[in-house]
GUDREN-508164 format. One record per residue: residue number from 1; x, y, z of N, C-alpha, C in turn; residue in one letter. Coordinates in nm, 3 decimals. Last residue first. Example, Ala and Ser with C-alpha at 12.3 -4.5 7.8 and 13.67 -1.06 7.14 Angstrom:
2
[2,[1.285,-0.225,0.708],[1.367,-0.106,0.714],[1.290,0.003,0.787],"S"]
[1,[1.319,-0.569,0.780],[1.230,-0.450,0.780],[1.320,-0.330,0.780],"A"]
END
This chain:
283
[283,[-2.200,3.591,4.246],[-2.311,3.627,4.336],[-2.446,3.592,4.274],"P"]
[282,[-1.977,3.324,4.185],[-2.053,3.435,4.129],[-2.172,3.464,4.220],"T"]
[281,[-1.683,3.250,4.364],[-1.824,3.221,4.340],[-1.893,3.345,4.284],"E"]
[280,[-1.363,3.199,4.233],[-1.457,3.290,4.299],[-1.601,3.253,4.262],"K"]
[279,[-1.135,2.953,4.299],[-1.244,2.991,4.208],[-1.342,3.078,4.284],"V"]
[278,[-0.800,2.893,4.313],[-0.911,2.956,4.386],[-1.015,3.002,4.285],"I"]
[277,[-0.661,2.578,4.234],[-0.688,2.716,4.198],[-0.808,2.767,4.275],"R"]
[276,[-0.402,2.338,4.281],[-0.533,2.393,4.320],[-0.544,2.540,4.281],"P"]
[275,[-0.248,2.169,4.017],[-0.230,2.277,4.116],[-0.367,2.334,4.151],"V"]
[274,[-0.286,1.995,3.813],[-0.319,1.946,3.947],[-0.305,2.054,4.054],"A"]
[273,[-0.187,2.115,3.591],[-0.332,2.107,3.602],[-0.376,2.062,3.741],"E"]
[272,[0.086,2.073,3.631],[0.031,2.209,3.638],[-0.121,2.207,3.656],"L"]
[271,[0.101,1.796,3.596],[0.143,1.857,3.722],[0.082,1.996,3.737],"L"]
[270,[0.015,1.773,3.329],[-0.065,1.712,3.437],[-0.028,1.770,3.573],"A"]
[269,[0.221,1.898,3.195],[0.088,1.958,3.191],[-0.001,1.902,3.301],"R"]
[268,[0.423,1.712,3.249],[0.435,1.851,3.296],[0.299,1.918,3.300],"S"]
[267,[0.320,1.494,3.110],[0.336,1.485,3.256],[0.349,1.625,3.317],"Y"]
[266,[0.333,1.582,2.842],[0.203,1.556,2.906],[0.211,1.549,3.058],"P"]
[265,[0.565,1.850,2.780],[0.541,1.708,2.808],[0.405,1.689,2.876],"H"]
[264,[0.563,2.132,2.755],[0.562,2.046,2.638],[0.520,1.902,2.668],"E"]
[263,[0.396,2.425,2.874],[0.468,2.300,2.902],[0.454,2.203,2.785],"P"]
[262,[0.364,2.723,2.850],[0.353,2.627,2.740],[0.434,2.501,2.771],"H"]
[261,[0.376,2.852,3.100],[0.278,2.896,3.000],[0.256,2.794,2.890],"T"]
[260,[0.570,2.739,3.255],[0.443,2.770,3.319],[0.336,2.821,3.221],"F"]
[259,[0.784,2.711,3.071],[0.726,2.594,3.137],[0.587,2.624,3.191],"F"]
[258,[0.849,2.972,3.001],[0.791,2.884,2.901],[0.723,2.765,2.966],"R"]
[257,[0.946,3.069,3.248],[0.838,3.136,3.178],[0.769,3.046,3.077],"G"]
[256,[1.160,2.891,3.308],[1.039,2.896,3.390],[0.922,2.959,3.316],"S"]
[255,[1.295,2.694,3.040],[1.291,2.818,3.118],[1.158,2.829,3.191],"P"]
[254,[1.303,2.334,3.090],[1.262,2.453,3.016],[1.278,2.578,3.103],"A"]
[253,[1.301,1.996,3.045],[1.378,2.103,3.106],[1.349,2.228,3.024],"V"]
[252,[1.138,1.683,3.092],[1.136,1.818,3.035],[1.227,1.910,3.115],"E"]
[251,[1.193,1.441,3.199],[1.106,1.441,3.081],[1.096,1.580,3.018],"V"]
[250,[1.434,1.248,3.354],[1.395,1.384,3.319],[1.311,1.380,3.192],"L"]
[249,[1.339,0.971,3.560],[1.391,1.021,3.433],[1.345,1.166,3.412],"R"]
[248,[1.213,0.876,3.786],[1.358,0.872,3.782],[1.420,0.922,3.653],"G"]
[247,[0.940,0.925,3.740],[0.990,0.788,3.749],[1.140,0.777,3.733],"G"]
[246,[1.017,1.236,3.626],[0.907,1.138,3.632],[0.967,0.999,3.633],"Q"]
[245,[1.100,1.567,3.673],[1.144,1.429,3.693],[1.023,1.338,3.708],"L"]
[244,[1.176,1.859,3.509],[1.066,1.773,3.552],[1.113,1.628,3.555],"V"]
[243,[1.315,2.169,3.580],[1.343,2.033,3.532],[1.239,1.941,3.592],"A"]
[242,[1.313,2.507,3.495],[1.242,2.399,3.563],[1.279,2.267,3.496],"V"]
[241,[1.498,2.810,3.562],[1.460,2.698,3.477],[1.388,2.593,3.562],"H"]
[240,[1.491,2.996,3.768],[1.515,3.042,3.631],[1.472,2.937,3.529],"D"]
[239,[1.275,3.022,4.056],[1.364,2.947,3.966],[1.373,3.007,3.826],"C"]
[238,[1.092,3.152,4.226],[1.235,3.165,4.252],[1.326,3.109,4.143],"V"]
[237,[0.821,3.119,4.164],[0.865,3.242,4.228],[1.016,3.261,4.226],"A"]
[236,[0.791,2.864,4.066],[0.764,2.976,3.977],[0.821,3.106,4.032],"N"]
[235,[0.836,2.717,4.299],[0.928,2.704,4.185],[0.913,2.824,4.092],"I"]
[234,[0.607,2.792,4.441],[0.739,2.825,4.493],[0.843,2.820,4.381],"V"]
[233,[0.414,2.676,4.282],[0.411,2.821,4.302],[0.545,2.871,4.356],"S"]
[232,[0.469,2.404,4.300],[0.500,2.474,4.175],[0.493,2.625,4.189],"L"]
[231,[0.605,2.212,4.532],[0.517,2.328,4.525],[0.553,2.411,4.402],"D"]
[230,[0.792,2.029,4.564],[0.668,1.980,4.503],[0.572,2.094,4.480],"H"]
[229,[1.138,2.101,4.495],[1.011,2.129,4.561],[0.897,2.062,4.488],"S"]
[228,[1.472,2.196,4.498],[1.379,2.083,4.487],[1.251,2.116,4.562],"I"]
[227,[1.701,2.372,4.328],[1.594,2.392,4.424],[1.487,2.285,4.402],"F"]
[226,[2.034,2.415,4.294],[1.927,2.323,4.256],[1.822,2.328,4.365],"L"]
[225,[2.246,2.676,4.203],[2.149,2.628,4.302],[2.046,2.535,4.239],"T"]
[224,[2.554,2.804,4.199],[2.470,2.717,4.116],[2.376,2.646,4.212],"A"]
[223,[2.620,3.130,4.313],[2.597,2.990,4.345],[2.514,2.921,4.236],"L"]
[222,[2.711,3.392,4.338],[2.736,3.317,4.215],[2.721,3.167,4.235],"N"]
[221,[2.640,3.551,4.543],[2.752,3.461,4.568],[2.782,3.370,4.449],"M"]
[220,[2.427,3.698,4.431],[2.539,3.767,4.493],[2.662,3.678,4.507],"R"]
[219,[2.252,3.494,4.332],[2.307,3.597,4.245],[2.433,3.659,4.303],"S"]
[218,[2.203,3.339,4.558],[2.245,3.274,4.433],[2.311,3.375,4.341],"A"]
[217,[2.111,3.531,4.739],[2.240,3.466,4.761],[2.292,3.400,4.635],"L"]
[216,[1.860,3.599,4.630],[1.964,3.701,4.644],[2.102,3.638,4.658],"E"]
[215,[1.729,3.353,4.651],[1.746,3.416,4.521],[1.857,3.520,4.525],"S"]
[214,[1.730,3.314,4.928],[1.799,3.219,4.841],[1.825,3.278,4.703],"L"]
[213,[1.571,3.537,5.006],[1.708,3.522,5.052],[1.787,3.429,4.961],"L"]
[212,[1.326,3.480,4.891],[1.397,3.601,4.849],[1.544,3.594,4.890],"E"]
[211,[1.267,3.248,5.037],[1.285,3.241,4.892],[1.361,3.362,4.840],"L"]
[210,[1.238,3.356,5.292],[1.345,3.258,5.268],[1.372,3.245,5.118],"V"]
[209,[1.016,3.524,5.255],[1.145,3.583,5.295],[1.260,3.487,5.269],"T"]
[208,[0.818,3.337,5.181],[0.855,3.446,5.090],[0.992,3.503,5.126],"K"]
[207,[0.781,3.172,5.404],[0.838,3.118,5.281],[0.893,3.229,5.193],"Q"]
[206,[0.640,3.324,5.582],[0.783,3.306,5.607],[0.852,3.252,5.482],"V"]
[205,[0.383,3.310,5.478],[0.443,3.442,5.497],[0.594,3.433,5.519],"S"]
[204,[0.338,3.032,5.486],[0.348,3.101,5.357],[0.416,3.236,5.371],"V"]
[203,[0.546,2.857,5.722],[0.425,2.930,5.687],[0.447,3.007,5.558],"D"]
[202,[0.743,2.567,5.632],[0.728,2.704,5.679],[0.592,2.762,5.641],"L"]
[201,[0.808,2.330,5.520],[0.760,2.324,5.658],[0.734,2.463,5.716],"S"]
[200,[0.905,2.395,5.268],[0.779,2.320,5.278],[0.723,2.314,5.419],"S"]
[199,[1.142,2.516,5.208],[1.036,2.600,5.262],[0.906,2.525,5.289],"T"]
[198,[1.324,2.332,5.100],[1.366,2.415,5.214],[1.256,2.499,5.275],"P"]
[197,[1.342,2.091,4.938],[1.217,2.132,5.003],[1.245,2.227,5.121],"E"]
[196,[1.669,2.112,4.932],[1.569,2.006,4.921],[1.446,2.042,5.003],"D"]
[195,[1.904,2.269,4.757],[1.799,2.302,4.855],[1.685,2.203,4.836],"A"]
[194,[2.236,2.275,4.712],[2.121,2.189,4.683],[2.019,2.213,4.794],"V"]
[193,[2.472,2.483,4.575],[2.379,2.469,4.686],[2.262,2.383,4.639],"L"]
[192,[2.811,2.508,4.487],[2.679,2.453,4.455],[2.597,2.442,4.583],"V"]
[191,[3.035,2.611,4.594],[3.004,2.655,4.458],[2.862,2.613,4.420],"A"]
[190,[3.057,2.726,4.939],[3.036,2.627,4.833],[3.018,2.691,4.697],"P"]
[189,[3.186,2.825,5.193],[3.188,2.891,5.062],[3.173,2.791,4.947],"E"]
[188,[3.135,2.728,5.439],[3.252,2.672,5.370],[3.262,2.721,5.226],"V"]
[187,[2.899,2.859,5.510],[3.021,2.882,5.587],[3.146,2.835,5.516],"A"]
[186,[2.665,2.795,5.387],[2.750,2.891,5.320],[2.885,2.910,5.389],"L"]
[185,[2.546,2.623,5.569],[2.586,2.570,5.439],[2.684,2.663,5.369],"A"]
[184,[2.494,2.807,5.774],[2.585,2.695,5.798],[2.635,2.638,5.667],"R"]
[183,[2.307,2.969,5.650],[2.436,3.026,5.690],[2.538,2.916,5.713],"A"]
[182,[2.101,2.781,5.632],[2.161,2.834,5.509],[2.297,2.895,5.540],"I"]
[181,[2.045,2.749,5.902],[2.091,2.633,5.824],[2.156,2.678,5.693],"A"]
[180,[1.952,3.006,5.955],[2.075,2.960,6.019],[2.132,2.840,5.944],"I"]
[179,[1.718,3.000,5.806],[1.821,3.097,5.773],[1.956,3.055,5.832],"R"]
[178,[1.582,2.805,5.949],[1.621,2.776,5.812],[1.726,2.875,5.763],"Q"]
[177,[1.545,2.940,6.189],[1.629,2.819,6.188],[1.673,2.785,6.046],"R"]
[176,[1.367,3.137,6.100],[1.500,3.175,6.148],[1.595,3.056,6.149],"Q"]
[175,[1.145,2.979,6.039],[1.210,3.057,5.935],[1.351,3.099,5.975],"G"]
[174,[1.082,2.875,6.295],[1.118,2.786,6.185],[1.192,2.859,6.074],"G"]
[173,[1.243,3.074,6.553],[1.128,3.030,6.475],[1.176,2.940,6.361],"S"]
[172,[1.457,2.974,6.826],[1.430,3.045,6.702],[1.304,2.992,6.636],"F"]
[171,[1.531,2.819,7.033],[1.491,2.955,7.066],[1.458,3.039,6.942],"Q"]
[170,[1.634,2.582,6.946],[1.495,2.581,6.992],[1.442,2.721,7.021],"R"]
[169,[1.908,2.642,6.897],[1.812,2.629,6.787],[1.667,2.637,6.830],"P"]
[168,[2.019,2.891,7.139],[2.005,2.753,7.093],[1.900,2.745,6.981],"Y"]
[167,[2.249,3.174,7.135],[2.120,3.110,7.159],[2.118,2.971,7.096],"R"]
[166,[2.469,3.316,7.062],[2.465,3.263,7.199],[2.334,3.196,7.234],"D"]
[165,[2.426,3.411,6.807],[2.531,3.312,6.827],[2.522,3.246,6.965],"L"]
[164,[2.250,3.621,6.808],[2.194,3.487,6.788],[2.297,3.378,6.811],"A"]
[163,[2.394,3.851,6.809],[2.354,3.798,6.939],[2.293,3.659,6.928],"E"]
[162,[2.421,3.927,6.544],[2.529,3.849,6.604],[2.489,3.789,6.738],"A"]
[161,[2.110,3.887,6.363],[2.205,3.963,6.443],[2.307,3.871,6.508],"E"]
[160,[2.041,3.792,6.022],[2.029,3.771,6.166],[2.139,3.847,6.240],"L"]
[159,[2.059,3.778,5.739],[1.967,3.870,5.803],[1.945,3.850,5.951],"G"]
[158,[2.253,3.629,5.626],[2.116,3.577,5.615],[2.017,3.659,5.697],"V"]
[157,[2.479,3.776,5.685],[2.451,3.747,5.545],[2.309,3.697,5.525],"L"]
[156,[2.490,3.765,5.959],[2.451,3.890,5.895],[2.413,3.870,5.749],"G"]
[155,[2.588,3.507,5.987],[2.451,3.537,6.031],[2.402,3.667,5.969],"L"]
[154,[2.845,3.553,5.886],[2.757,3.459,5.819],[2.611,3.483,5.858],"L"]
[153,[2.947,3.727,6.076],[2.932,3.774,5.939],[2.836,3.683,5.861],"E"]
[152,[2.957,3.558,6.298],[2.869,3.674,6.302],[2.844,3.729,6.161],"A"]
[151,[3.155,3.383,6.206],[3.020,3.333,6.234],[2.919,3.446,6.236],"S"]
[150,[3.377,3.552,6.200],[3.327,3.496,6.074],[3.184,3.445,6.092],"R"]
[149,[3.403,3.595,6.474],[3.378,3.708,6.385],[3.321,3.660,6.252],"A"]
[148,[3.461,3.335,6.555],[3.337,3.398,6.601],[3.303,3.519,6.513],"R"]
[147,[3.708,3.301,6.432],[3.596,3.215,6.392],[3.464,3.275,6.437],"R"]
[146,[3.860,3.486,6.567],[3.837,3.506,6.424],[3.722,3.420,6.374],"S"]
[145,[3.852,3.371,6.825],[3.799,3.504,6.801],[3.770,3.529,6.654],"G"]
[144,[3.982,3.125,6.804],[3.839,3.128,6.828],[3.777,3.264,6.798],"R"]
[143,[4.223,3.082,6.542],[4.184,3.126,6.676],[4.033,3.145,6.684],"D"]
[142,[4.308,3.000,6.287],[4.257,2.900,6.379],[4.205,2.952,6.510],"G"]
[141,[4.261,3.088,5.958],[4.294,3.137,6.091],[4.229,3.048,6.194],"L"]
[140,[4.319,3.092,5.650],[4.299,2.983,5.745],[4.349,3.026,5.883],"E"]
[139,[4.134,3.271,5.441],[4.250,3.285,5.527],[4.232,3.186,5.642],"R"]
[138,[4.010,3.113,5.149],[3.995,3.147,5.288],[4.131,3.174,5.351],"F"]
[137,[4.013,3.029,4.891],[4.067,3.162,4.917],[4.048,3.205,5.061],"T"]
[136,[4.124,2.693,4.800],[4.025,2.799,4.809],[4.091,2.932,4.843],"G"]
[135,[4.307,2.499,4.757],[4.281,2.532,4.896],[4.180,2.644,4.912],"K"]
[134,[4.201,2.265,4.500],[4.274,2.381,4.549],[4.240,2.404,4.695],"S"]
[133,[4.033,2.059,4.446],[4.173,2.026,4.459],[4.257,2.144,4.504],"G"]
[132,[3.816,2.250,4.254],[3.834,2.124,4.325],[3.982,2.089,4.325],"I"]
[131,[3.831,2.593,4.314],[3.855,2.486,4.219],[3.876,2.358,4.298],"N"]
[130,[3.657,2.883,4.396],[3.700,2.750,4.436],[3.719,2.660,4.315],"R"]
[129,[3.548,3.126,4.338],[3.679,3.124,4.402],[3.729,2.985,4.435],"S"]
[128,[3.372,3.353,4.133],[3.391,3.216,4.177],[3.532,3.204,4.232],"R"]
[127,[3.323,3.688,4.260],[3.372,3.590,4.163],[3.375,3.452,4.221],"P"]
[126,[3.009,3.828,4.369],[3.148,3.795,4.391],[3.194,3.691,4.290],"R"]
[125,[2.807,4.099,4.277],[2.829,3.955,4.266],[2.977,3.925,4.287],"K"]
[124,[2.758,4.361,4.521],[2.798,4.311,4.391],[2.822,4.161,4.394],"E"]
[123,[2.697,4.431,4.781],[2.587,4.399,4.691],[2.631,4.337,4.561],"P"]
[122,[2.839,4.316,5.083],[2.865,4.374,4.951],[2.757,4.334,4.853],"A"]
[121,[2.815,4.196,5.323],[2.715,4.294,5.290],[2.734,4.355,5.151],"Q"]
[120,[3.033,4.016,5.345],[2.897,3.964,5.340],[2.792,4.066,5.295],"P"]
[119,[3.293,4.079,5.113],[3.233,4.114,5.242],[3.088,4.073,5.235],"H"]
[118,[3.593,3.946,4.958],[3.451,3.978,4.964],[3.410,4.019,5.103],"T"]
[117,[3.849,3.852,4.950],[3.803,3.927,4.834],[3.659,3.975,4.847],"H"]
[116,[3.916,3.695,5.166],[3.974,3.828,5.159],[3.918,3.914,5.047],"S"]
[115,[3.653,3.528,5.338],[3.743,3.535,5.223],[3.789,3.679,5.202],"P"]
[114,[3.659,3.580,5.697],[3.589,3.576,5.570],[3.690,3.577,5.456],"A"]
[113,[3.857,3.371,5.918],[3.805,3.497,5.867],[3.733,3.477,5.736],"A"]
[112,[3.870,3.061,5.933],[3.843,3.162,6.034],[3.779,3.283,5.977],"G"]
[111,[3.901,2.707,5.904],[3.861,2.836,5.849],[3.835,2.934,5.961],"L"]
[110,[3.936,2.429,5.929],[4.050,2.518,5.937],[4.024,2.657,5.884],"G"]
[109,[3.721,2.265,5.943],[3.772,2.294,5.809],[3.890,2.392,5.810],"H"]
[108,[3.681,2.261,6.216],[3.709,2.135,6.148],[3.771,2.160,6.010],"V"]
[107,[3.619,2.534,6.259],[3.740,2.475,6.316],[3.779,2.348,6.243],"R"]
[106,[3.375,2.565,6.128],[3.490,2.641,6.083],[3.620,2.582,6.135],"L"]
[105,[3.219,2.386,6.285],[3.233,2.368,6.141],[3.357,2.439,6.088],"L"]
[104,[3.240,2.501,6.541],[3.288,2.364,6.518],[3.312,2.339,6.369],"E"]
[103,[3.118,2.750,6.495],[3.258,2.743,6.536],[3.317,2.605,6.508],"D"]
[102,[2.854,2.677,6.441],[2.934,2.737,6.336],[3.083,2.730,6.368],"L"]
[101,[2.784,2.567,6.693],[2.764,2.491,6.569],[2.854,2.544,6.459],"V"]
[100,[2.838,2.778,6.867],[2.916,2.655,6.878],[2.905,2.570,6.752],"S"]
[99,[2.645,2.965,6.783],[2.787,2.997,6.776],[2.875,2.874,6.781],"G"]
[98,[2.414,2.831,6.849],[2.443,2.856,6.708],[2.590,2.889,6.690],"I"]
[97,[2.482,2.586,7.107],[2.441,2.718,7.062],[2.476,2.732,6.913],"T"]
[96,[2.375,2.243,7.114],[2.479,2.344,7.099],[2.418,2.478,7.062],"L"]
[95,[2.172,2.063,7.109],[2.242,2.078,7.237],[2.349,2.187,7.233],"A"]
[94,[2.079,2.040,6.851],[1.997,2.115,6.948],[2.065,2.139,7.081],"P"]
[93,[2.269,2.096,6.572],[2.270,2.018,6.696],[2.192,2.095,6.803],"N"]
[92,[2.141,2.115,6.257],[2.172,2.195,6.376],[2.161,2.108,6.500],"L"]
[91,[2.052,1.963,6.051],[2.190,2.012,6.041],[2.232,2.096,6.161],"S"]
[90,[1.796,1.895,6.121],[1.882,1.788,6.071],[2.027,1.832,6.061],"A"]
[89,[1.666,2.126,6.176],[1.720,2.053,6.291],[1.811,1.939,6.247],"F"]
[88,[1.561,2.208,5.933],[1.691,2.262,5.973],[1.749,2.192,6.095],"P"]
[87,[1.420,2.009,5.702],[1.417,2.027,5.846],[1.552,2.080,5.893],"D"]
[86,[1.502,2.015,5.433],[1.368,2.059,5.470],[1.360,2.093,5.618],"Q"]
[85,[1.845,2.130,5.395],[1.739,2.031,5.404],[1.606,2.095,5.444],"Q"]
[84,[2.093,2.216,5.184],[1.999,2.277,5.278],[1.876,2.188,5.279],"V"]
[83,[2.424,2.111,5.115],[2.281,2.079,5.118],[2.209,2.162,5.222],"L"]
[82,[2.699,2.186,4.893],[2.634,2.187,5.023],[2.483,2.170,5.011],"Q"]
[81,[2.996,2.135,4.748],[2.854,2.107,4.724],[2.785,2.091,4.859],"V"]
[80,[3.250,2.192,4.843],[3.205,2.260,4.722],[3.056,2.243,4.697],"A"]
[79,[3.302,2.027,5.059],[3.279,2.170,5.083],[3.216,2.238,4.963],"R"]
[78,[3.349,1.788,4.926],[3.233,1.800,5.015],[3.200,1.945,5.044],"R"]
[77,[3.586,1.850,4.791],[3.466,1.815,4.715],[3.341,1.829,4.800],"E"]
[76,[3.757,1.893,5.009],[3.729,2.001,4.915],[3.604,1.974,4.834],"E"]
[75,[3.763,1.638,5.121],[3.706,1.748,5.198],[3.672,1.865,5.107],"R"]
[74,[3.661,1.394,4.871],[3.759,1.467,4.949],[3.691,1.580,5.026],"S"]
[73,[3.414,1.132,4.892],[3.469,1.255,4.837],[3.571,1.318,4.930],"R"]
[72,[3.302,0.869,4.890],[3.425,0.902,4.962],[3.492,1.025,4.903],"H"]
[71,[3.167,0.841,4.552],[3.164,0.815,4.696],[3.298,0.851,4.758],"G"]
[70,[3.212,0.965,4.307],[3.079,0.914,4.340],[3.064,0.889,4.489],"S"]
[69,[3.394,1.270,4.267],[3.389,1.127,4.298],[3.249,1.086,4.343],"R"]
[68,[3.336,1.492,3.998],[3.335,1.465,4.141],[3.326,1.316,4.165],"L"]
[67,[3.523,1.615,3.727],[3.434,1.512,3.778],[3.450,1.495,3.929],"E"]
[66,[3.515,1.945,3.617],[3.595,1.844,3.688],[3.501,1.742,3.752],"V"]
[65,[3.354,2.141,3.511],[3.421,2.051,3.420],[3.502,1.941,3.484],"G"]
[64,[3.239,2.260,3.734],[3.331,2.338,3.650],[3.416,2.247,3.562],"D"]
[63,[3.179,1.946,3.838],[3.176,2.084,3.884],[3.283,2.161,3.809],"L"]
[62,[2.979,1.661,3.757],[3.096,1.746,3.737],[3.072,1.885,3.792],"R"]
[61,[2.901,1.326,3.773],[2.863,1.459,3.822],[2.988,1.544,3.820],"I"]
[60,[2.814,1.059,3.544],[2.909,1.138,3.623],[2.847,1.270,3.665],"S"]
[59,[2.709,0.714,3.482],[2.720,0.855,3.456],[2.819,0.926,3.545],"G"]
[58,[2.579,0.481,3.728],[2.630,0.516,3.596],[2.638,0.667,3.584],"S"]
[57,[2.530,0.462,3.990],[2.536,0.336,3.917],[2.592,0.358,3.777],"A"]
[56,[2.683,0.651,4.249],[2.623,0.645,4.117],[2.635,0.504,4.061],"L"]
[55,[2.603,0.642,4.603],[2.691,0.623,4.487],[2.613,0.621,4.356],"P"]
[54,[2.500,0.909,4.816],[2.468,0.779,4.756],[2.553,0.763,4.631],"V"]
[53,[2.620,1.144,4.887],[2.584,1.052,4.995],[2.532,0.917,4.944],"S"]
[52,[2.686,1.349,4.710],[2.780,1.239,4.730],[2.744,1.141,4.837],"G"]
[51,[2.520,1.545,4.627],[2.605,1.578,4.741],[2.700,1.464,4.777],"I"]
[50,[2.399,1.402,4.416],[2.475,1.524,4.388],[2.567,1.560,4.503],"I"]
[49,[2.264,1.199,4.548],[2.372,1.164,4.455],[2.460,1.286,4.429],"A"]
[48,[2.075,1.345,4.687],[2.176,1.270,4.761],[2.293,1.231,4.672],"K"]
[47,[1.922,1.439,4.472],[1.993,1.533,4.558],[2.104,1.463,4.635],"A"]
[46,[1.816,1.198,4.383],[1.907,1.271,4.295],[1.987,1.373,4.376],"L"]
[45,[1.653,1.141,4.602],[1.763,1.050,4.568],[1.864,1.119,4.478],"T"]
[44,[1.469,1.348,4.583],[1.561,1.346,4.696],[1.678,1.252,4.670],"T"]
[43,[1.341,1.275,4.333],[1.403,1.406,4.356],[1.506,1.402,4.467],"K"]
[42,[1.198,1.052,4.257],[1.343,1.041,4.266],[1.415,1.171,4.297],"G"]
[41,[0.927,1.029,4.271],[0.984,1.045,4.137],[1.136,1.039,4.138],"S"]
[40,[0.807,1.022,4.516],[0.857,0.897,4.463],[0.920,0.907,4.325],"G"]
[39,[0.571,1.275,4.447],[0.641,1.196,4.548],[0.682,1.062,4.489],"S"]
[38,[0.626,1.433,4.121],[0.544,1.382,4.230],[0.628,1.305,4.331],"E"]
[37,[0.842,1.713,4.054],[0.793,1.579,4.025],[0.714,1.530,4.144],"G"]
[36,[1.119,1.937,3.990],[0.983,1.905,4.033],[0.946,1.763,3.991],"V"]
[35,[1.370,2.158,4.051],[1.346,2.017,4.019],[1.211,1.978,4.077],"L"]
[34,[1.483,2.465,3.924],[1.387,2.394,4.007],[1.368,2.252,3.958],"G"]
[33,[1.783,2.635,3.936],[1.704,2.539,3.859],[1.612,2.464,3.954],"V"]
[32,[1.922,2.946,3.939],[1.847,2.851,4.021],[1.762,2.765,3.929],"I"]
[31,[2.254,3.086,3.893],[2.120,3.050,3.846],[2.057,2.950,3.942],"R"]
[30,[2.517,3.123,3.961],[2.426,3.236,3.974],[2.284,3.208,3.933],"G"]
[29,[2.640,2.884,3.730],[2.664,2.972,3.844],[2.569,3.091,3.843],"P"]
[28,[2.391,2.651,3.599],[2.498,2.749,3.582],[2.519,2.831,3.709],"A"]
[27,[2.336,2.325,3.582],[2.296,2.439,3.665],[2.413,2.537,3.662],"V"]
[26,[2.218,2.069,3.366],[2.318,2.169,3.399],[2.257,2.280,3.484],"Q"]
[25,[2.170,1.717,3.327],[2.117,1.848,3.367],[2.233,1.941,3.398],"L"]
[24,[2.054,1.396,3.271],[2.154,1.496,3.232],[2.096,1.634,3.256],"S"]
[23,[1.996,1.075,3.379],[1.960,1.215,3.401],[2.078,1.304,3.363],"V"]
[22,[1.968,0.785,3.360],[2.016,0.869,3.249],[1.973,1.015,3.262],"A"]
[21,[1.760,0.732,3.625],[1.806,0.672,3.500],[1.840,0.780,3.397],"D"]
[20,[1.707,0.627,3.950],[1.742,0.742,3.866],[1.806,0.686,3.740],"I"]
[19,[1.652,0.371,4.031],[1.558,0.476,4.070],[1.585,0.609,3.999],"V"]
[18,[1.664,0.040,3.960],[1.721,0.168,3.918],[1.617,0.277,3.944],"R"]
[17,[1.705,-0.235,4.160],[1.608,-0.135,4.116],[1.677,-0.003,4.083],"T"]
[16,[1.879,-0.412,4.275],[1.849,-0.430,4.132],[1.756,-0.323,4.075],"P"]
[15,[2.002,-0.169,4.494],[1.998,-0.310,4.460],[1.970,-0.325,4.311],"G"]
[14,[1.915,0.116,4.375],[1.909,0.054,4.507],[1.892,-0.096,4.483],"Y"]
[13,[2.098,0.330,4.159],[2.022,0.206,4.179],[2.027,0.166,4.326],"A"]
[12,[2.119,0.601,3.939],[2.131,0.555,4.077],[2.044,0.432,4.093],"V"]
[11,[2.286,0.780,3.679],[2.197,0.672,3.720],[2.225,0.632,3.862],"G"]
[10,[2.334,1.049,3.459],[2.344,0.999,3.596],[2.240,0.890,3.621],"V"]
[9,[2.422,1.181,3.222],[2.368,1.044,3.219],[2.374,0.977,3.356],"D"]
[8,[2.572,1.420,3.397],[2.583,1.356,3.266],[2.538,1.211,3.277],"V"]
[7,[2.531,1.731,3.541],[2.500,1.589,3.554],[2.499,1.529,3.414],"L"]
[6,[2.713,2.002,3.656],[2.670,1.929,3.537],[2.649,1.782,3.571],"E"]
[5,[2.742,2.327,3.785],[2.712,2.187,3.812],[2.660,2.120,3.685],"L"]
[4,[2.987,2.546,3.631],[2.877,2.516,3.720],[2.862,2.366,3.741],"G"]
[3,[3.083,2.511,3.293],[3.089,2.587,3.417],[2.966,2.556,3.500],"S"]
[2,[3.288,2.322,3.070],[3.159,2.349,3.130],[3.177,2.423,3.262],"S"]
[1,[3.526,2.459,2.846],[3.501,2.381,2.967],[3.365,2.421,3.026],"M"]
END
């Protein structure tokens, strides 16, 4: 049985126009696959298909060998695949404190304490714990105190103090807000994380810390992570494999080391050649 996220001949159409065509891709647990391509190549549309917000015209999306519904996914299916967006304000209500945002999410899903088999600070990789259709491994505690404790643990997982629960999104820097958005995505213990340009709006110095966090979480939490970016330096820093999307079709999938040294497809080579390079002037 396949493990992790698997796309099989996925197609997406907007009316008569097919924008994603016959895309097949695998993302293993604990690994990060970078999806690259120029603007309009279909990266964000593919992300929407994976999280279930746009229907498939053809093909299937599977998690651990079980097919996910194209539309109207169950609560378990939605919990299993989470999105981290470019703009963290898209997932954080500016009128609510961080504690309220996380509390509402945990309450809606009937979740309170952390999973009984793990602790946020544990360095070892945790086992996969969710099967589609199962109830997962959360202790379903409904009281507000247990939800607040779980919220504090989630913030600790992304390097923030518990006092942040009583503050509003506007009181944080861009990098801190993105960390909070990641904590929100992790609250329901997903098996798959789709990160759509999560660092493009951040300063370079802040990008590094967020990238290191995503890399650590993928390994520690055994997450199958699809990392979408137009920035090849970011892809090179964090991804195990690179998938190249051109005009809605995958033209190359390769390990990062090979992709950045010996790209096979002409389009891949063109993307790499377009990366600006610093040229030192000779005295």
